[in-house]
VOBA-1610 file (N, C-alpha, C; in pm, whole numbers, padded with zeros to 5 digits, always signed):
BEGIN
Met+04649+00228+07135Met+04629+00285+07268Met+04638+00451+07285Asn+04566+00526+07310Asn+04577+00630+07348Asn+04614+00679+07468Leu+04724+00764+07497Leu+04788+00800+07611Leu+04737+00932+07675Gly+04644+00997+07608Gly+04587+01147+07627Gly+04723+01220+07582Phe+04763+01195+07481Phe+04814+01324+07431Phe+04861+01271+07276Lys+04871+01363+07183Lys+04861+01351+07045Lys+05011+01368+07001Pro+05058+01281+06928Pro+05196+01285+06891Pro+05199+01425+06749Arg+05339+01476+06793Arg+05363+01602+06688Arg+05389+01553+06567Ile+05368+01654+06506Ile+05408+01625+06316Ile+05542+01685+06336Lys+05624+01594+06258Lys+05764+01661+06236Lys+05798+01709+06112Ser+05861+01791+06106Ser+05930+01849+05971Ser+06007+01777+05898Pro+05977+01744+05785Pro+06096+01681+05711Pro+06224+01752+05665Thr+06200+01854+05668Thr+06295+01997+05622Thr+06408+01985+05754Leu+06324+02015+05841Leu+06394+02030+05954Leu+06501+01903+06014Ala+06442+01791+06003Ala+06498+01678+06016Ala+06612+01638+05910Lys+06589+01687+05812Lys+06706+01713+05683Lys+06841+01785+05739Trp+06792+01924+05821Trp+06923+01996+05868Trp+06960+01950+05960Phe+06867+01883+06042Phe+06977+01789+06160Phe+07053+01733+06114Ser+07015+01657+05997Ser+07122+01529+05951Ser+07265+01599+05908Ile+07302+01749+05924Ile+07404+01772+05894Ile+07510+01683+05967Val+07469+01685+06106Val+07550+01575+06185Val+07465+01485+06199Pro+07525+01334+06128Pro+07457+01243+06120Pro+07393+01160+06252Gly+07265+01152+06236Gly+07185+01097+06375Gly+07117+01175+06449Leu+07124+01327+06436Leu+07048+01399+06496Leu+06924+01380+06426Gly+06895+01395+06281Gly+06790+01379+06192Gly+06721+01304+06254His+06765+01168+06246His+06703+01054+06293His+06644+01068+06423Ile+06706+01121+06544Ile+06640+01138+06639Ile+06536+01221+06685Tyr+06554+01336+06605Tyr+06423+01446+06596Tyr+06323+01381+06536Ala+06317+01295+06450Ala+06230+01230+06356Ala+06168+01112+06415Gly+06239+01080+06552Gly+06156+00968+06625Gly+06224+00829+06617Ala+06316+00819+06518Ala+06403+00683+06499Ala+06543+00671+06581Tyr+06494+00677+06743Tyr+06617+00699+06835Tyr+06731+00590+06853Thr+06703+00458+06824Thr+06782+00375+06791Thr+06901+00407+06697Ser+06841+00416+06594Ser+06953+00442+06458Ser+07009+00580+06460Gly+06929+00648+06502Gly+07001+00792+06540Gly+07098+00780+06648Ile+07113+00735+06754Ile+07254+00709+06830Ile+07331+00626+06769Ile+07312+00524+06682Ile+07408+00439+06600Ile+07473+00544+06516Trp+07415+00611+06426Trp+07465+00723+06348Trp+07546+00807+06399Leu+07490+00892+06540Leu+07578+00999+06593Leu+07713+00892+06642Leu+07705+00783+06699Leu+07827+00728+06737Leu+07911+00726+06647Leu+07875+00663+06532Leu+07956+00635+06444Leu+08045+00754+06377Ser+07954+00844+06373Ser+07999+00977+06295Ser+08097+01033+06376Leu+08100+01037+06523Leu+08196+01054+06639Leu+08317+00999+06626Ile+08277+00872+06594Ile+08405+00797+06605Ile+08476+00798+06510Leu+08430+00832+06355Leu+08487+00859+06236Leu+08566+01019+06228Leu+08512+01076+06313Leu+08555+01231+06321Leu+08674+01274+06454Ser+08675+01160+06531Ser+08771+01159+06636Ser+08896+01092+06588Thr+08871+00987+06478Thr+08992+00925+06401Thr+09067+01047+06307Val+09004+01140+06271Val+09052+01228+06166Val+09118+01331+06265Phe+09042+01379+06344Phe+09087+01512+06412Phe+09209+01473+06503Phe+09209+01332+06620Phe+09315+01323+06665Phe+09424+01243+06616Gly+09403+01225+06484Gly+09516+01138+06413Gly+09559+00997+06434Tyr+09441+00933+06487Tyr+09460+00805+06501Tyr+09432+00706+06365Ile+09393+00764+06265Ile+09390+00705+06137Ile+09526+00708+06082Asp+09590+00761+06102Asp+09758+00740+06049Asp+09823+00596+06090Leu+09780+00574+06220Leu+09796+00434+06246Leu+09757+00334+06162Leu+09621+00334+06117Leu+09535+00265+06052Leu+09585+00232+05895Thr+09599+00363+05821Thr+09606+00311+05711Thr+09747+00408+05650Pro+09834+00387+05580Pro+09963+00437+05549Pro+09957+00590+05472Phe+09872+00581+05370Phe+09848+00716+05293Phe+09680+00701+05272Ser+09660+00875+05272Ser+09504+00932+05216Ser+09423+00870+05304Gly+09447+00825+05439Gly+09320+00798+05530Gly+09225+00858+05565Arg+09279+00979+05568Arg+09196+01092+05615Arg+09092+01112+05468Thr+09169+01098+05385Thr+09055+01140+05269Thr+08943+01077+05287Ile+08979+00924+05281Ile+08898+00802+05294Ile+08783+00840+05389Val+08816+00874+05493Val+08723+00891+05620Val+08622+01014+05628Val+08721+01129+05565Val+08635+01234+05512Val+08540+01208+05404Ala+08534+01125+05313Ala+08487+01103+05221Ala+08365+01016+05260Tyr+08362+00904+05328Tyr+08291+00810+05403Tyr+08160+00882+05503Tyr+08259+01020+05572Tyr+08179+01096+05667Tyr+08059+01175+05570Leu+08097+01247+05447Leu+07990+01317+05401Leu+07911+01204+05324Phe+07943+01089+05275Phe+07851+01004+05237Phe+07736+00953+05364Met+07790+00945+05480Met+07694+00948+05586Met+07601+01056+05608Val+07652+01186+05568Val+07577+01299+05584Val+07448+01281+05461Val+07492+01275+05361Val+07381+01257+05240Val+07270+01148+05264Trp+07354+01045+05337Trp+07234+00902+05354Trp+07146+00957+05454Cys+07209+01028+05577Cys+07135+01070+05682Cys+07020+01177+05650Trp+07051+01271+05580Trp+06976+01354+05515Trp+06858+01335+05445Asn+06889+01235+05382Asn+06797+01137+05260Asn+06668+01078+05344Arg+06722+00980+05448Arg+06651+00915+05548Arg+06579+00964+05648Ala+06669+01063+05700Ala+06577+01150+05815Ala+06443+01203+05741Gly+06457+01256+05639Gly+06351+01354+05585Gly+06232+01198+05547Gln+06272+01110+05494Gln+06184+00976+05470Gln+06126+00920+05597Ile+06207+00921+05698Ile+06146+00889+05840Ile+06030+00990+05881Ala+06056+01096+05887Ala+05955+01227+05891Ala+05857+01219+05824Thr+05837+01180+05725Thr+05737+01172+05634Thr+05670+01056+05684Gln+05695+00965+05695Gln+05654+00827+05715Gln+05568+00846+05879Lys+05644+00906+05950Lys+05587+00918+06080Lys+05484+00997+06086Asn+05455+01105+05993Asn+05392+01234+05999Asn+05245+01132+05908Gln+05288+01060+05842Gln+05153+00948+05755Gln+05115+00866+05886Leu+05166+00807+05959Leu+05106+00720+06041Leu+05014+00804+06166Ile+05075+00962+06175Ile+04978+01008+06288Ile+04835+01055+06213Ala+04868+01092+06060Ala+04752+01168+05998Ala+04641+01045+05968Asn+04699+00899+05932Asn+04593+00780+05947Asn+04548+00743+06076Gln+04613+00791+06203Gln+04557+00736+06327Gln+04447+00859+06332Asp+04468+01010+06337Asp+04359+01103+06331Asp+04245+01063+06224Tyr+04266+01018+06130Tyr+04171+00984+06043Tyr+04078+00861+06081Phe+04121+00759+06152Phe+04059+00667+06228Phe+04010+00677+06358Asp+04064+00787+06418Asp+04018+00840+06549Asp+03909+00912+06516Arg+03848+01006+06398Arg+03746+01059+06360Arg+03644+00975+06297Gln+03664+00870+06240Gln+03611+00779+06186Gln+03520+00733+06312Lys+03619+00664+06417Lys+03560+00612+06548Lys+03433+00706+06617Ile+03492+00852+06601Ile+03382+00947+06706Ile+03232+00952+06597Val+03248+00955+06477Val+03147+00925+06363Val+03051+00835+06398Glu+03096+00699+06409Glu+03055+00590+06419Glu+02957+00567+06558Glu+03025+00626+06658Glu+02957+00625+06816Glu+02859+00724+06805
//
């Protein structure tokens, strides 16, 4: 269904750079639900490190584990946001192709 506007093509490179804060790249690429989940998870992890709550949870090197997990999240979101943007761009390109074919047939 065409609502009168054309979806914008998203830059996979820009989506990856937004993923330095996990979740922002997903939101930019159009995966809003997973982006919000990643963003909330990263904010929770960072708040445990900065406000010292992690000391209550683990006796030693808790901050190291949380920071390592956060860096893993950054790398994961970096890769996945680029993939999502590429997939969305392919869907847009395919829709444009079918729209052009429909015009030619009419």
